[in-house]
C-alpha angles and dihedrals in degrees: 000000000000119000114260103239103182118007104209120196102211116206097181129072117225130210133189141152108265093196126063123269119266138058120323142136096265133019118191126210113199124205128188132179144049094313097052098097091043089053089052096050095041099054106019126082116191118217090237120047114255134194089204142352119252119222119253095013124121117230130197118219147098139284117232133183117241086260091057100258113152110238106171148335105246148162114234133194131189119205109188121212135298094018096068139085094269097030085242127099107288131194128184127195112202099203133171108287102249125119093228091053094048093044093052093050092046093048090050091056097041088055087059092058105273116136128224110252121243120234108292095359093133091055091042089055090049090053096044091048090053102247094122136011124240095264090055091047092052089048089061093067091041089056090052095047096040108134099190138029092251089056092048091051090053094048095045088052091054093043089053088060099260095134091040093055091048091052092045089055090053090045093053090052089047094050090051088053091048092048093054094050095041094049088063091049095048097045107034092150095050095077092246106162118218106243113261119273095245093059092048094043094052091048089051095046092050090050092052092047093051091047091047090055090054094043090050087060092063098091089050093048096043091054091052093045101040101021130235114296110223122181123199101215130185150108120300117286093010091125105266095138092049090051091051090050094046091052091047095046091228141077099261100144128051112253121201137144089244111107116234100028094137107061101160134029126291109197125187134171122241135170125215116190092332096314114119117226133191103211114199128193108203134195115275113268118232141118107274142165095211105108096211093047092044088055088053091050091049091052092049090051089054091048094051092064094058098044120111089215134011120208101206105203124204130172106247092197096056098035129218120332135190089257087054090053090047092052090051090058090071098047126094102230093211089060097038129106115187114226115197110198134201094041086160087071133058113292130222118219117262121232130200133319091027093047088058094060127090105257146188123202116211147149119230087196099056100024094237112147095017091108092049090049091052093047090050092052090047092051092053091058103023094108087060091055094050094046091053091056102045107038145016114287133192105232103162122081092212090058092046092051092050095046091048091055088048091054091045090054094051090047088053089051088051093052094045091048089054088047092055097243119169121270092252090065091045093051091049093060092046092051090049089051091051090047089055092055090049088059090062096049094039097250093117102013111137117243095242089057091048091053092051090048095054094041087071091065125094120246112273097034 
């Protein structure tokens, strides 16, 4: 089980809707804390008389105010500690899914001293009470926000403890190294010999190699978790919005023959063979004196640098213009796919440097070439998709940064060992490496980082 970092004794009881706002068949209110069972017995009347509620059993009945007013017909369940999500007493009311109903029941309970939960507070309590480690807690929000089945699989694997178990294996090996080195420091007069350099060097090299394998999976995992960022780039009125609409299969962006219609970003989600994409239609890139359009061009140029792939669109019927050359200047050729539009019309020849780029010819009007474009995008990132399904991947930049620091500290240990530095210096690097792994699992994560992590959650989770 994960190490309990900070055992917190909560004196308050929290409540929040566990289902999204709006109308629906069922709306769930979740309660956690010492007053959870009291709230159940005080306001819920089961249809059949009971002497006591059993844990983890669903009861049918009604919620009444203390004055006897009927509020709603509900199902209720009590989950006694520690066999609950938070390891506290938890109660859920399964009400009718209307906002007025949920608001009335919630207000009734808040008036009795319960407190509205902060975003992610249920999961934060589960973490602080030792039911899950920090990687599992973070995976909860990744499962909720997964936009493809591949992203869901990756998040579920982490939520099941896959990453925690891998970090624990590395921690055990690191702790063994620390023990070997620190035994020499603590008992210098006991004739305990420092293990030979070859043994320590081999252990350090193997740790670095295993960590580097995991670090190398980050690009694949990040793509699956966050989606591939794809920008449609080109001069004004070249057909970027038409291409966006064609790829989405719907009329999402305004299409006119007036240059500069798109002056800000339009971003939409799309999935190709299980890979999530973030497709962005940018403002047309050209030199302009229009202040508003110029700002859109500036923002597009900034966005290009961060994109995983740029679809540089040119009009094949008109040929290359000065504005096309200007747009090309801002593209990273290694991350650029040339899209030549209007393939249903006569095409003009392409000259260098455009002729040297990988290109797809298509027609947004007829749909010709769209399948080829989707396949070309998938092939660029297909290794990422396969990796996410078959093996453990790093997908969180926080985990990547911490594991990178851990690997760097072990590399420093290896170098200082070769240089013949004293055991105190060697032990320091190993302890710092162990601390970095602890940041991933939550054992040594600073409080301000924990707050940032749980603020990403929705209320009620």
